PDB file of the backbone (N, CA, C, O) and the ligand in Angstrom, with CONECT records:
HET     ZN  A 101       1
ATOM      1  N   MET A   1       3.788   1.152 -31.348  1.00  0.00           N
ATOM      2  CA  MET A   1       2.705   0.372 -30.789  1.00  0.00           C
ATOM      3  C   MET A   1       3.391  -0.697 -29.928  1.00  0.00           C
ATOM      4  O   MET A   1       4.356  -1.325 -30.363  1.00  0.00           O
ATOM      5  N   ASN A   2       2.890  -0.895 -28.719  1.00  0.00           N
ATOM      6  CA  ASN A   2       3.492  -1.916 -27.855  1.00  0.00           C
ATOM      7  C   ASN A   2       2.727  -3.247 -27.945  1.00  0.00           C
ATOM      8  O   ASN A   2       1.721  -3.373 -28.643  1.00  0.00           O
ATOM      9  N   HIS A   3       3.266  -4.248 -27.189  1.00  0.00           N
ATOM     10  CA  HIS A   3       2.703  -5.601 -27.236  1.00  0.00           C
ATOM     11  C   HIS A   3       1.205  -5.561 -26.962  1.00  0.00           C
ATOM     12  O   HIS A   3       0.437  -6.152 -27.721  1.00  0.00           O
ATOM     13  N   GLN A   4       0.767  -4.893 -25.913  1.00  0.00           N
ATOM     14  CA  GLN A   4      -0.651  -4.893 -25.520  1.00  0.00           C
ATOM     15  C   GLN A   4      -1.532  -4.259 -26.628  1.00  0.00           C
ATOM     16  O   GLN A   4      -2.619  -4.745 -26.942  1.00  0.00           O
ATOM     17  N   GLU A   5      -1.021  -3.175 -27.192  1.00  0.00           N
ATOM     18  CA  GLU A   5      -1.755  -2.451 -28.237  1.00  0.00           C
ATOM     19  C   GLU A   5      -1.889  -3.370 -29.537  1.00  0.00           C
ATOM     20  O   GLU A   5      -2.894  -3.368 -30.249  1.00  0.00           O
ATOM     21  N   GLU A   6      -0.772  -4.146 -29.760  1.00  0.00           N
ATOM     22  CA  GLU A   6      -0.798  -4.977 -30.994  1.00  0.00           C
ATOM     23  C   GLU A   6      -1.695  -6.230 -30.804  1.00  0.00           C
ATOM     24  O   GLU A   6      -2.418  -6.618 -31.721  1.00  0.00           O
ATOM     25  N   THR A   7      -1.639  -6.865 -29.587  1.00  0.00           N
ATOM     26  CA  THR A   7      -2.318  -8.119 -29.453  1.00  0.00           C
ATOM     27  C   THR A   7      -3.688  -8.009 -28.655  1.00  0.00           C
ATOM     28  O   THR A   7      -4.573  -8.857 -28.771  1.00  0.00           O
ATOM     29  N   GLY A   8      -3.783  -6.953 -27.878  1.00  0.00           N
ATOM     30  CA  GLY A   8      -4.987  -6.832 -27.063  1.00  0.00           C
ATOM     31  C   GLY A   8      -4.949  -7.698 -25.819  1.00  0.00           C
ATOM     32  O   GLY A   8      -5.901  -7.702 -25.039  1.00  0.00           O
ATOM     33  N   LEU A   9      -3.844  -8.444 -25.617  1.00  0.00           N
ATOM     34  CA  LEU A   9      -3.730  -9.345 -24.499  1.00  0.00           C
ATOM     35  C   LEU A   9      -2.948  -8.580 -23.360  1.00  0.00           C
ATOM     36  O   LEU A   9      -2.069  -7.754 -23.604  1.00  0.00           O
ATOM     37  N   PRO A  10      -3.349  -8.930 -22.116  1.00  0.00           N
ATOM     38  CA  PRO A  10      -2.601  -8.279 -21.022  1.00  0.00           C
ATOM     39  C   PRO A  10      -1.244  -8.848 -20.857  1.00  0.00           C
ATOM     40  O   PRO A  10      -0.983  -9.975 -21.279  1.00  0.00           O
ATOM     41  N   LEU A  11      -0.366  -8.099 -20.252  1.00  0.00           N
ATOM     42  CA  LEU A  11       0.980  -8.569 -19.920  1.00  0.00           C
ATOM     43  C   LEU A  11       0.949  -9.136 -18.509  1.00  0.00           C
ATOM     44  O   LEU A  11      -0.044  -8.946 -17.807  1.00  0.00           O
ATOM     45  N   ASP A  12       1.999  -9.828 -18.066  1.00  0.00           N
ATOM     46  CA  ASP A  12       2.056 -10.265 -16.690  1.00  0.00           C
ATOM     47  C   ASP A  12       2.512  -9.160 -15.802  1.00  0.00           C
ATOM     48  O   ASP A  12       2.929  -8.100 -16.269  1.00  0.00           O
ATOM     49  N   GLY A  13       2.437  -9.396 -14.535  1.00  0.00           N
ATOM     50  CA  GLY A  13       2.846  -8.337 -13.557  1.00  0.00           C
ATOM     51  C   GLY A  13       4.238  -7.838 -13.582  1.00  0.00           C
ATOM     52  O   GLY A  13       4.557  -6.750 -13.104  1.00  0.00           O
ATOM     53  N   ASN A  14       5.123  -8.725 -14.195  1.00  0.00           N
ATOM     54  CA  ASN A  14       6.481  -8.274 -14.330  1.00  0.00           C
ATOM     55  C   ASN A  14       6.673  -7.018 -15.223  1.00  0.00           C
ATOM     56  O   ASN A  14       7.668  -6.298 -15.130  1.00  0.00           O
ATOM     57  N   ALA A  15       5.666  -6.805 -16.085  1.00  0.00           N
ATOM     58  CA  ALA A  15       5.753  -5.686 -16.995  1.00  0.00           C
ATOM     59  C   ALA A  15       5.556  -4.360 -16.196  1.00  0.00           C
ATOM     60  O   ALA A  15       5.882  -3.283 -16.695  1.00  0.00           O
ATOM     61  N   ALA A  16       5.028  -4.457 -14.969  1.00  0.00           N
ATOM     62  CA  ALA A  16       4.825  -3.266 -14.124  1.00  0.00           C
ATOM     63  C   ALA A  16       5.920  -3.104 -13.128  1.00  0.00           C
ATOM     64  O   ALA A  16       5.802  -2.271 -12.229  1.00  0.00           O
ATOM     65  N   ALA A  17       6.982  -3.853 -13.235  1.00  0.00           N
ATOM     66  CA  ALA A  17       8.061  -3.842 -12.197  1.00  0.00           C
ATOM     67  C   ALA A  17       8.554  -2.441 -11.961  1.00  0.00           C
ATOM     68  O   ALA A  17       8.792  -2.066 -10.813  1.00  0.00           O
ATOM     69  N   GLY A  18       8.718  -1.649 -13.000  1.00  0.00           N
ATOM     70  CA  GLY A  18       9.207  -0.252 -12.870  1.00  0.00           C
ATOM     71  C   GLY A  18       8.237   0.569 -12.053  1.00  0.00           C
ATOM     72  O   GLY A  18       8.636   1.303 -11.149  1.00  0.00           O
ATOM     73  N   LEU A  19       6.938   0.442 -12.380  1.00  0.00           N
ATOM     74  CA  LEU A  19       5.943   1.233 -11.661  1.00  0.00           C
ATOM     75  C   LEU A  19       5.895   0.808 -10.174  1.00  0.00           C
ATOM     76  O   LEU A  19       5.791   1.648  -9.280  1.00  0.00           O
ATOM     77  N   LEU A  20       5.972  -0.498  -9.939  1.00  0.00           N
ATOM     78  CA  LEU A  20       5.883  -0.995  -8.541  1.00  0.00           C
ATOM     79  C   LEU A  20       7.135  -0.550  -7.750  1.00  0.00           C
ATOM     80  O   LEU A  20       7.062  -0.226  -6.564  1.00  0.00           O
ATOM     81  N   ARG A  21       8.242  -0.548  -8.429  1.00  0.00           N
ATOM     82  CA  ARG A  21       9.503  -0.113  -7.769  1.00  0.00           C
ATOM     83  C   ARG A  21       9.399   1.338  -7.319  1.00  0.00           C
ATOM     84  O   ARG A  21       9.859   1.688  -6.232  1.00  0.00           O
ATOM     85  N   GLU A  22       8.801   2.175  -8.146  1.00  0.00           N
ATOM     86  CA  GLU A  22       8.640   3.570  -7.764  1.00  0.00           C
ATOM     87  C   GLU A  22       7.728   3.700  -6.559  1.00  0.00           C
ATOM     88  O   GLU A  22       7.982   4.520  -5.677  1.00  0.00           O
ATOM     89  N   LEU A  23       6.653   2.892  -6.508  1.00  0.00           N
ATOM     90  CA  LEU A  23       5.755   2.992  -5.392  1.00  0.00           C
ATOM     91  C   LEU A  23       6.367   2.511  -4.098  1.00  0.00           C
ATOM     92  O   LEU A  23       6.231   3.198  -3.086  1.00  0.00           O
ATOM     93  N   PHE A  24       7.036   1.367  -4.070  1.00  0.00           N
ATOM     94  CA  PHE A  24       7.491   0.826  -2.872  1.00  0.00           C
ATOM     95  C   PHE A  24       8.928   1.261  -2.465  1.00  0.00           C
ATOM     96  O   PHE A  24       9.417   0.885  -1.399  1.00  0.00           O
ATOM     97  N   ALA A  25       9.567   2.029  -3.306  1.00  0.00           N
ATOM     98  CA  ALA A  25      10.886   2.604  -2.920  1.00  0.00           C
ATOM     99  C   ALA A  25      10.728   3.882  -2.113  1.00  0.00           C
ATOM    100  O   ALA A  25      11.696   4.419  -1.573  1.00  0.00           O
ATOM    101  N   LEU A  26       9.474   4.367  -2.038  1.00  0.00           N
ATOM    102  CA  LEU A  26       9.210   5.634  -1.299  1.00  0.00           C
ATOM    103  C   LEU A  26       9.054   5.390   0.114  1.00  0.00           C
ATOM    104  O   LEU A  26       8.854   4.259   0.557  1.00  0.00           O
ATOM    105  N   ASP A  27       9.152   6.539   0.911  1.00  0.00           N
ATOM    106  CA  ASP A  27       8.850   6.465   2.342  1.00  0.00           C
ATOM    107  C   ASP A  27       7.360   6.391   2.456  1.00  0.00           C
ATOM    108  O   ASP A  27       6.661   7.385   2.261  1.00  0.00           O
ATOM    109  N   VAL A  28       6.842   5.158   2.787  1.00  0.00           N
ATOM    110  CA  VAL A  28       5.401   4.930   2.802  1.00  0.00           C
ATOM    111  C   VAL A  28       4.699   5.646   3.970  1.00  0.00           C
ATOM    112  O   VAL A  28       3.477   5.789   3.983  1.00  0.00           O
ATOM    113  N   THR A  29       5.487   6.082   4.929  1.00  0.00           N
ATOM    114  CA  THR A  29       4.811   6.808   6.036  1.00  0.00           C
ATOM    115  C   THR A  29       4.199   8.138   5.585  1.00  0.00           C
ATOM    116  O   THR A  29       3.316   8.678   6.250  1.00  0.00           O
ATOM    117  N   VAL A  30       4.658   8.642   4.488  1.00  0.00           N
ATOM    118  CA  VAL A  30       4.078   9.920   3.954  1.00  0.00           C
ATOM    119  C   VAL A  30       2.947   9.660   2.933  1.00  0.00           C
ATOM    120  O   VAL A  30       2.276  10.571   2.447  1.00  0.00           O
ATOM    121  N   ALA A  31       2.786   8.365   2.647  1.00  0.00           N
ATOM    122  CA  ALA A  31       1.636   8.040   1.700  1.00  0.00           C
ATOM    123  C   ALA A  31       0.309   8.236   2.447  1.00  0.00           C
ATOM    124  O   ALA A  31       0.235   8.111   3.670  1.00  0.00           O
ATOM    125  N   GLN A  32      -0.705   8.539   1.687  1.00  0.00           N
ATOM    126  CA  GLN A  32      -2.030   8.749   2.314  1.00  0.00           C
ATOM    127  C   GLN A  32      -2.873   7.506   2.121  1.00  0.00           C
ATOM    128  O   GLN A  32      -3.014   7.003   1.006  1.00  0.00           O
ATOM    129  N   VAL A  33      -3.440   7.008   3.234  1.00  0.00           N
ATOM    130  CA  VAL A  33      -4.230   5.828   3.179  1.00  0.00           C
ATOM    131  C   VAL A  33      -5.713   6.274   3.417  1.00  0.00           C
ATOM    132  O   VAL A  33      -5.995   7.112   4.273  1.00  0.00           O
ATOM    133  N   THR A  34      -6.612   5.694   2.644  1.00  0.00           N
ATOM    134  CA  THR A  34      -8.070   6.009   2.767  1.00  0.00           C
ATOM    135  C   THR A  34      -8.717   4.854   3.466  1.00  0.00           C
ATOM    136  O   THR A  34      -8.692   3.734   2.955  1.00  0.00           O
ATOM    137  N   CYS A  35      -9.304   5.088   4.632  1.00  0.00           N
ATOM    138  CA  CYS A  35      -9.944   4.027   5.424  1.00  0.00           C
ATOM    139  C   CYS A  35     -11.151   3.483   4.680  1.00  0.00           C
ATOM    140  O   CYS A  35     -11.969   4.256   4.183  1.00  0.00           O
ATOM    141  N   ASN A  36     -11.275   2.163   4.595  1.00  0.00           N
ATOM    142  CA  ASN A  36     -12.354   1.533   3.899  1.00  0.00           C
ATOM    143  C   ASN A  36     -13.638   1.603   4.738  1.00  0.00           C
ATOM    144  O   ASN A  36     -14.729   1.459   4.186  1.00  0.00           O
ATOM    145  N   CYS A  37     -13.538   1.814   6.026  1.00  0.00           N
ATOM    146  CA  CYS A  37     -14.684   1.862   6.892  1.00  0.00           C
ATOM    147  C   CYS A  37     -15.351   3.243   6.929  1.00  0.00           C
ATOM    148  O   CYS A  37     -16.562   3.337   6.733  1.00  0.00           O
ATOM    149  N   CYS A  38     -14.579   4.323   7.176  1.00  0.00           N
ATOM    150  CA  CYS A  38     -15.198   5.619   7.368  1.00  0.00           C
ATOM    151  C   CYS A  38     -14.785   6.616   6.239  1.00  0.00           C
ATOM    152  O   CYS A  38     -15.345   7.710   6.158  1.00  0.00           O
ATOM    153  N   GLY A  39     -13.800   6.236   5.365  1.00  0.00           N
ATOM    154  CA  GLY A  39     -13.426   7.097   4.304  1.00  0.00           C
ATOM    155  C   GLY A  39     -12.494   8.170   4.671  1.00  0.00           C
ATOM    156  O   GLY A  39     -12.158   8.987   3.813  1.00  0.00           O
ATOM    157  N   ALA A  40     -12.021   8.243   5.941  1.00  0.00           N
ATOM    158  CA  ALA A  40     -11.025   9.243   6.339  1.00  0.00           C
ATOM    159  C   ALA A  40      -9.779   9.010   5.589  1.00  0.00           C
ATOM    160  O   ALA A  40      -9.432   7.876   5.262  1.00  0.00           O
ATOM    161  N   VAL A  41      -9.063  10.132   5.297  1.00  0.00           N
ATOM    162  CA  VAL A  41      -7.710  10.015   4.679  1.00  0.00           C
ATOM    163  C   VAL A  41      -6.674  10.493   5.673  1.00  0.00           C
ATOM    164  O   VAL A  41      -6.837  11.554   6.276  1.00  0.00           O
ATOM    165  N   ALA A  42      -5.612   9.731   5.854  1.00  0.00           N
ATOM    166  CA  ALA A  42      -4.543  10.098   6.737  1.00  0.00           C
ATOM    167  C   ALA A  42      -3.233   9.551   6.182  1.00  0.00           C
ATOM    168  O   ALA A  42      -3.212   8.587   5.416  1.00  0.00           O
ATOM    169  N   GLN A  43      -2.136  10.197   6.594  1.00  0.00           N
ATOM    170  CA  GLN A  43      -0.860   9.637   6.197  1.00  0.00           C
ATOM    171  C   GLN A  43      -0.674   8.342   7.009  1.00  0.00           C
ATOM    172  O   GLN A  43      -1.165   8.220   8.132  1.00  0.00           O
ATOM    173  N   VAL A  44       0.029   7.407   6.426  1.00  0.00           N
ATOM    174  CA  VAL A  44       0.331   6.153   7.135  1.00  0.00           C
ATOM    175  C   VAL A  44       1.008   6.424   8.465  1.00  0.00           C
ATOM    176  O   VAL A  44       0.789   5.718   9.449  1.00  0.00           O
ATOM    177  N   GLY A  45       1.851   7.481   8.477  1.00  0.00           N
ATOM    178  CA  GLY A  45       2.553   7.840   9.664  1.00  0.00           C
ATOM    179  C   GLY A  45       1.595   8.410  10.759  1.00  0.00           C
ATOM    180  O   GLY A  45       1.998   8.581  11.909  1.00  0.00           O
ATOM    181  N   GLU A  46       0.363   8.689  10.387  1.00  0.00           N
ATOM    182  CA  GLU A  46      -0.630   9.235  11.390  1.00  0.00           C
ATOM    183  C   GLU A  46      -1.500   8.105  11.923  1.00  0.00           C
ATOM    184  O   GLU A  46      -2.248   8.311  12.879  1.00  0.00           O
ATOM    185  N   THR A  47      -1.421   6.894  11.318  1.00  0.00           N
ATOM    186  CA  THR A  47      -2.259   5.826  11.834  1.00  0.00           C
ATOM    187  C   THR A  47      -1.764   5.336  13.181  1.00  0.00           C
ATOM    188  O   THR A  47      -0.621   5.563  13.578  1.00  0.00           O
ATOM    189  N   ARG A  48      -2.683   4.646  13.878  1.00  0.00           N
ATOM    190  CA  ARG A  48      -2.307   4.103  15.206  1.00  0.00           C
ATOM    191  C   ARG A  48      -1.749   2.690  14.935  1.00  0.00           C
ATOM    192  O   ARG A  48      -2.418   1.851  14.330  1.00  0.00           O
ATOM    193  N   VAL A  49      -0.563   2.461  15.376  1.00  0.00           N
ATOM    194  CA  VAL A  49       0.099   1.183  15.056  1.00  0.00           C
ATOM    195  C   VAL A  49       0.237   0.383  16.336  1.00  0.00           C
ATOM    196  O   VAL A  49       0.672   0.873  17.378  1.00  0.00           O
ATOM    197  N   TYR A  50      -0.166  -0.902  16.200  1.00  0.00           N
ATOM    198  CA  TYR A  50       0.014  -1.898  17.272  1.00  0.00           C
ATOM    199  C   TYR A  50       0.890  -2.925  16.672  1.00  0.00           C
ATOM    200  O   TYR A  50       0.587  -3.446  15.598  1.00  0.00           O
ATOM    201  N   GLY A  51       1.948  -3.235  17.309  1.00  0.00           N
ATOM    202  CA  GLY A  51       2.892  -4.184  16.671  1.00  0.00           C
ATOM    203  C   GLY A  51       3.750  -4.970  17.568  1.00  0.00           C
ATOM    204  O   GLY A  51       3.694  -4.827  18.789  1.00  0.00           O
ATOM    205  N   GLY A  52       4.563  -5.819  16.971  1.00  0.00           N
ATOM    206  CA  GLY A  52       5.461  -6.635  17.731  1.00  0.00           C
ATOM    207  C   GLY A  52       6.569  -7.040  16.811  1.00  0.00           C
ATOM    208  O   GLY A  52       6.812  -6.365  15.810  1.00  0.00           O
ATOM    209  N   VAL A  53       7.259  -8.129  17.112  1.00  0.00           N
ATOM    210  CA  VAL A  53       8.378  -8.579  16.375  1.00  0.00           C
ATOM    211  C   VAL A  53       7.978  -8.971  14.928  1.00  0.00           C
ATOM    212  O   VAL A  53       8.695  -8.680  13.971  1.00  0.00           O
ATOM    213  N   MET A  54       6.848  -9.619  14.808  1.00  0.00           N
ATOM    214  CA  MET A  54       6.454 -10.165  13.514  1.00  0.00           C
ATOM    215  C   MET A  54       5.825  -9.240  12.589  1.00  0.00           C
ATOM    216  O   MET A  54       5.755  -9.516  11.391  1.00  0.00           O
ATOM    217  N   GLY A  55       5.323  -8.064  13.111  1.00  0.00           N
ATOM    218  CA  GLY A  55       4.666  -7.114  12.159  1.00  0.00           C
ATOM    219  C   GLY A  55       3.916  -6.020  12.867  1.00  0.00           C
ATOM    220  O   GLY A  55       4.253  -5.662  13.995  1.00  0.00           O
ATOM    221  N   ALA A  56       2.886  -5.473  12.211  1.00  0.00           N
ATOM    222  CA  ALA A  56       2.183  -4.359  12.770  1.00  0.00           C
ATOM    223  C   ALA A  56       0.716  -4.307  12.212  1.00  0.00           C
ATOM    224  O   ALA A  56       0.436  -4.738  11.094  1.00  0.00           O
ATOM    225  N   ILE A  57      -0.149  -3.781  13.020  1.00  0.00           N
ATOM    226  CA  ILE A  57      -1.524  -3.490  12.647  1.00  0.00           C
ATOM    227  C   ILE A  57      -1.668  -2.004  12.647  1.00  0.00           C
ATOM    228  O   ILE A  57      -1.389  -1.345  13.649  1.00  0.00           O
ATOM    229  N   PHE A  58      -2.108  -1.456  11.521  1.00  0.00           N
ATOM    230  CA  PHE A  58      -2.264  -0.019  11.409  1.00  0.00           C
ATOM    231  C   PHE A  58      -3.746   0.346  11.460  1.00  0.00           C
ATOM    232  O   PHE A  58      -4.520  -0.075  10.601  1.00  0.00           O
ATOM    233  N   ARG A  59      -4.146   1.138  12.478  1.00  0.00           N
ATOM    234  CA  ARG A  59      -5.554   1.445  12.632  1.00  0.00           C
ATOM    235  C   ARG A  59      -5.844   2.878  12.249  1.00  0.00           C
ATOM    236  O   ARG A  59      -5.008   3.763  12.434  1.00  0.00           O
ATOM    237  N   CYS A  60      -7.027   3.103  11.718  1.00  0.00           N
ATOM    238  CA  CYS A  60      -7.474   4.418  11.283  1.00  0.00           C
ATOM    239  C   CYS A  60      -7.496   5.374  12.470  1.00  0.00           C
ATOM    240  O   CYS A  60      -8.021   5.031  13.530  1.00  0.00           O
ATOM    241  N   PRO A  61      -6.930   6.571  12.304  1.00  0.00           N
ATOM    242  CA  PRO A  61      -6.926   7.523  13.445  1.00  0.00           C
ATOM    243  C   PRO A  61      -8.310   8.149  13.701  1.00  0.00           C
ATOM    244  O   PRO A  61      -8.510   8.801  14.726  1.00  0.00           O
ATOM    245  N   ASN A  62      -9.238   7.959  12.798  1.00  0.00           N
ATOM    246  CA  ASN A  62     -10.564   8.512  12.922  1.00  0.00           C
ATOM    247  C   ASN A  62     -11.546   7.503  13.551  1.00  0.00           C
ATOM    248  O   ASN A  62     -12.258   7.848  14.494  1.00  0.00           O
ATOM    249  N   CYS A  63     -11.590   6.263  13.039  1.00  0.00           N
ATOM    250  CA  CYS A  63     -12.589   5.310  13.535  1.00  0.00           C
ATOM    251  C   CYS A  63     -11.950   4.080  14.183  1.00  0.00           C
ATOM    252  O   CYS A  63     -12.691   3.231  14.680  1.00  0.00           O
ATOM    253  N   ASP A  64     -10.675   3.936  14.209  1.00  0.00           N
ATOM    254  CA  ASP A  64      -9.944   2.871  14.852  1.00  0.00           C
ATOM    255  C   ASP A  64     -10.152   1.493  14.161  1.00  0.00           C
ATOM    256  O   ASP A  64      -9.781   0.463  14.725  1.00  0.00           O
ATOM    257  N   SER A  65     -10.731   1.475  12.970  1.00  0.00           N
ATOM    258  CA  SER A  65     -10.814   0.153  12.305  1.00  0.00           C
ATOM    259  C   SER A  65      -9.427  -0.157  11.692  1.00  0.00           C
ATOM    260  O   SER A  65      -8.606   0.733  11.468  1.00  0.00           O
ATOM    261  N   VAL A  66      -9.211  -1.462  11.433  1.00  0.00           N
ATOM    262  CA  VAL A  66      -7.884  -1.839  10.916  1.00  0.00           C
ATOM    263  C   VAL A  66      -7.782  -1.463   9.453  1.00  0.00           C
ATOM    264  O   VAL A  66      -8.579  -1.910   8.629  1.00  0.00           O
ATOM    265  N   ALA A  67      -6.804  -0.644   9.138  1.00  0.00           N
ATOM    266  CA  ALA A  67      -6.582  -0.212   7.776  1.00  0.00           C
ATOM    267  C   ALA A  67      -5.559  -1.131   7.020  1.00  0.00           C
ATOM    268  O   ALA A  67      -5.735  -1.424   5.838  1.00  0.00           O
ATOM    269  N   MET A  68      -4.532  -1.554   7.712  1.00  0.00           N
ATOM    270  CA  MET A  68      -3.535  -2.403   7.037  1.00  0.00           C
ATOM    271  C   MET A  68      -2.944  -3.306   8.087  1.00  0.00           C
ATOM    272  O   MET A  68      -2.903  -2.946   9.263  1.00  0.00           O
ATOM    273  N   ARG A  69      -2.484  -4.478   7.682  1.00  0.00           N
ATOM    274  CA  ARG A  69      -1.738  -5.388   8.504  1.00  0.00           C
ATOM    275  C   ARG A  69      -0.457  -5.758   7.751  1.00  0.00           C
ATOM    276  O   ARG A  69      -0.500  -6.036   6.552  1.00  0.00           O
ATOM    277  N   LEU A  70       0.654  -5.761   8.434  1.00  0.00           N
ATOM    278  CA  LEU A  70       1.932  -6.109   7.854  1.00  0.00           C
ATOM    279  C   LEU A  70       2.522  -7.245   8.731  1.00  0.00           C
ATOM    280  O   LEU A  70       2.665  -7.098   9.944  1.00  0.00           O
ATOM    281  N   VAL A  71       2.851  -8.356   8.091  1.00  0.00           N
ATOM    282  CA  VAL A  71       3.383  -9.478   8.865  1.00  0.00           C
ATOM    283  C   VAL A  71       4.594 -10.038   8.167  1.00  0.00           C
ATOM    284  O   VAL A  71       4.563 -10.369   6.982  1.00  0.00           O
ATOM    285  N   HIS A  72       5.684 -10.137   8.948  1.00  0.00           N
ATOM    286  CA  HIS A  72       6.907 -10.781   8.448  1.00  0.00           C
ATOM    287  C   HIS A  72       6.890 -12.232   8.916  1.00  0.00           C
ATOM    288  O   HIS A  72       6.738 -12.496  10.108  1.00  0.00           O
ATOM    289  N   THR A  73       7.044 -13.163   7.997  1.00  0.00           N
ATOM    290  CA  THR A  73       7.144 -14.591   8.260  1.00  0.00           C
ATOM    291  C   THR A  73       8.465 -15.103   7.795  1.00  0.00           C
ATOM    292  O   THR A  73       9.196 -14.369   7.130  1.00  0.00           O
ATOM    293  N   PRO A  74       8.812 -16.321   8.107  1.00  0.00           N
ATOM    294  CA  PRO A  74      10.060 -16.907   7.583  1.00  0.00           C
ATOM    295  C   PRO A  74      10.068 -17.036   6.047  1.00  0.00           C
ATOM    296  O   PRO A  74      11.130 -17.122   5.429  1.00  0.00           O
ATOM    297  N   VAL A  75       8.875 -17.048   5.448  1.00  0.00           N
ATOM    298  CA  VAL A  75       8.823 -17.220   3.964  1.00  0.00           C
ATOM    299  C   VAL A  75       8.627 -15.908   3.256  1.00  0.00           C
ATOM    300  O   VAL A  75       8.732 -15.877   2.029  1.00  0.00           O
ATOM    301  N   GLY A  76       8.352 -14.828   3.937  1.00  0.00           N
ATOM    302  CA  GLY A  76       8.110 -13.581   3.282  1.00  0.00           C
ATOM    303  C   GLY A  76       7.340 -12.570   4.089  1.00  0.00           C
ATOM    304  O   GLY A  76       7.100 -12.763   5.281  1.00  0.00           O
ATOM    305  N   THR A  77       6.948 -11.481   3.434  1.00  0.00           N
ATOM    306  CA  THR A  77       6.214 -10.415   4.062  1.00  0.00           C
ATOM    307  C   THR A  77       4.860 -10.279   3.448  1.00  0.00           C
ATOM    308  O   THR A  77       4.728 -10.227   2.225  1.00  0.00           O
ATOM    309  N   TRP A  78       3.830 -10.219   4.292  1.00  0.00           N
ATOM    310  CA  TRP A  78       2.426 -10.012   3.818  1.00  0.00           C
ATOM    311  C   TRP A  78       1.954  -8.641   4.170  1.00  0.00           C
ATOM    312  O   TRP A  78       2.164  -8.172   5.289  1.00  0.00           O
ATOM    313  N   LEU A  79       1.320  -7.991   3.234  1.00  0.00           N
ATOM    314  CA  LEU A  79       0.711  -6.643   3.457  1.00  0.00           C
ATOM    315  C   LEU A  79      -0.790  -6.796   3.097  1.00  0.00           C
ATOM    316  O   LEU A  79      -1.161  -6.886   1.927  1.00  0.00           O
ATOM    317  N   ASP A  80      -1.595  -6.821   4.106  1.00  0.00           N
ATOM    318  CA  ASP A  80      -3.040  -6.954   3.971  1.00  0.00           C
ATOM    319  C   ASP A  80      -3.672  -5.546   3.944  1.00  0.00           C
ATOM    320  O   ASP A  80      -3.636  -4.828   4.942  1.00  0.00           O
ATOM    321  N   MET A  81      -4.253  -5.160   2.784  1.00  0.00           N
ATOM    322  CA  MET A  81      -4.818  -3.842   2.628  1.00  0.00           C
ATOM    323  C   MET A  81      -6.299  -3.831   2.548  1.00  0.00           C
ATOM    324  O   MET A  81      -6.882  -2.856   2.073  1.00  0.00           O
ATOM    325  N   ARG A  82      -6.950  -4.893   3.001  1.00  0.00           N
ATOM    326  CA  ARG A  82      -8.387  -4.958   2.915  1.00  0.00           C
ATOM    327  C   ARG A  82      -9.136  -3.852   3.590  1.00  0.00           C
ATOM    328  O   ARG A  82     -10.240  -3.493   3.180  1.00  0.00           O
ATOM    329  N   GLY A  83      -8.526  -3.294   4.654  1.00  0.00           N
ATOM    330  CA  GLY A  83      -9.213  -2.215   5.393  1.00  0.00           C
ATOM    331  C   GLY A  83      -8.970  -0.786   4.782  1.00  0.00           C
ATOM    332  O   GLY A  83      -9.333   0.227   5.380  1.00  0.00           O
ATOM    333  N   SER A  84      -8.339  -0.753   3.566  1.00  0.00           N
ATOM    334  CA  SER A  84      -8.061   0.482   2.921  1.00  0.00           C
ATOM    335  C   SER A  84      -8.651   0.514   1.583  1.00  0.00           C
ATOM    336  O   SER A  84      -8.651  -0.483   0.861  1.00  0.00           O
ATOM    337  N   ARG A  85      -9.170   1.669   1.226  1.00  0.00           N
ATOM    338  CA  ARG A  85      -9.711   1.861  -0.157  1.00  0.00           C
ATOM    339  C   ARG A  85      -8.601   2.052  -1.132  1.00  0.00           C
ATOM    340  O   ARG A  85      -8.619   1.487  -2.226  1.00  0.00           O
ATOM    341  N   CYS A  86      -7.585   2.880  -0.735  1.00  0.00           N
ATOM    342  CA  CYS A  86      -6.432   3.124  -1.589  1.00  0.00           C
ATOM    343  C   CYS A  86      -5.300   3.650  -0.779  1.00  0.00           C
ATOM    344  O   CYS A  86      -5.446   4.065   0.371  1.00  0.00           O
ATOM    345  N   LEU A  87      -4.132   3.618  -1.434  1.00  0.00           N
ATOM    346  CA  LEU A  87      -2.929   4.165  -0.852  1.00  0.00           C
ATOM    347  C   LEU A  87      -2.379   5.182  -1.878  1.00  0.00           C
ATOM    348  O   LEU A  87      -2.027   4.780  -2.987  1.00  0.00           O
ATOM    349  N   PHE A  88      -2.297   6.454  -1.549  1.00  0.00           N
ATOM    350  CA  PHE A  88      -1.839   7.496  -2.485  1.00  0.00           C
ATOM    351  C   PHE A  88      -0.440   7.972  -2.077  1.00  0.00           C
ATOM    352  O   PHE A  88      -0.250   8.324  -0.913  1.00  0.00           O
ATOM    353  N   THR A  89       0.555   7.999  -2.990  1.00  0.00           N
ATOM    354  CA  THR A  89       1.830   8.499  -2.728  1.00  0.00           C
ATOM    355  C   THR A  89       2.060   9.769  -3.550  1.00  0.00           C
ATOM    356  O   THR A  89       2.066   9.718  -4.780  1.00  0.00           O
ATOM    357  N   PRO A  90       2.245  10.880  -2.892  1.00  0.00           N
ATOM    358  CA  PRO A  90       2.482  12.150  -3.620  1.00  0.00           C
ATOM    359  C   PRO A  90       3.725  12.078  -4.434  1.00  0.00           C
ATOM    360  O   PRO A  90       4.676  11.379  -4.084  1.00  0.00           O
ATOM    361  N   SER A  91       3.723  12.784  -5.501  1.00  0.00           N
ATOM    362  CA  SER A  91       4.919  12.850  -6.420  1.00  0.00           C
ATOM    363  C   SER A  91       6.127  13.395  -5.656  1.00  0.00           C
ATOM    364  O   SER A  91       5.996  14.261  -4.790  1.00  0.00           O
ATOM    365  N   VAL A  92       7.289  12.874  -5.994  1.00  0.00           N
ATOM    366  CA  VAL A  92       8.515  13.304  -5.380  1.00  0.00           C
ATOM    367  C   VAL A  92       9.313  14.068  -6.363  1.00  0.00           C
ATOM    368  O   VAL A  92       9.462  13.636  -7.506  1.00  0.00           O
ATOM    369  N   GLU A  93       9.857  15.234  -5.953  1.00  0.00           N
ATOM    370  CA  GLU A  93      10.747  16.027  -6.805  1.00  0.00           C
ATOM    371  C   GLU A  93      11.961  15.211  -7.157  1.00  0.00           C
ATOM    372  O   GLU A  93      12.563  14.616  -6.265  1.00  0.00           O
ATOM    373  N   ARG A  94      12.354  15.152  -8.419  1.00  0.00           N
ATOM    374  CA  ARG A  94      13.500  14.358  -8.791  1.00  0.00           C
ATOM    375  C   ARG A  94      14.572  15.294  -9.389  1.00  0.00           C
ATOM    376  O   ARG A  94      15.645  14.834  -9.780  1.00  0.00           O
TER     377      ARG A  94
HETATM  378 ZN    ZN A 101     -11.716   5.038   9.563  1.00  0.00          ZN2+
END
């Protein structure tokens, strides 16, 4: 029985470090993003990207709405996923 099962209390996000490392260590261009506007599913690599030095805007290849925004700033990197319903990464053979 683990801590959560014993206490019923949630753990902090650090407990999911291993899960998050698996997600973000992958080539995200092959991940499938679901557009929040039209529901289309496309690989991140298939989105239309408008970008510059500071980051990129990823637009849905079906309806052209903004699916994701990525911005590098001096204090860190922001990934805004409000335009996406979900991001799916297929399993990788290990
Ligand atoms: Zn769309």
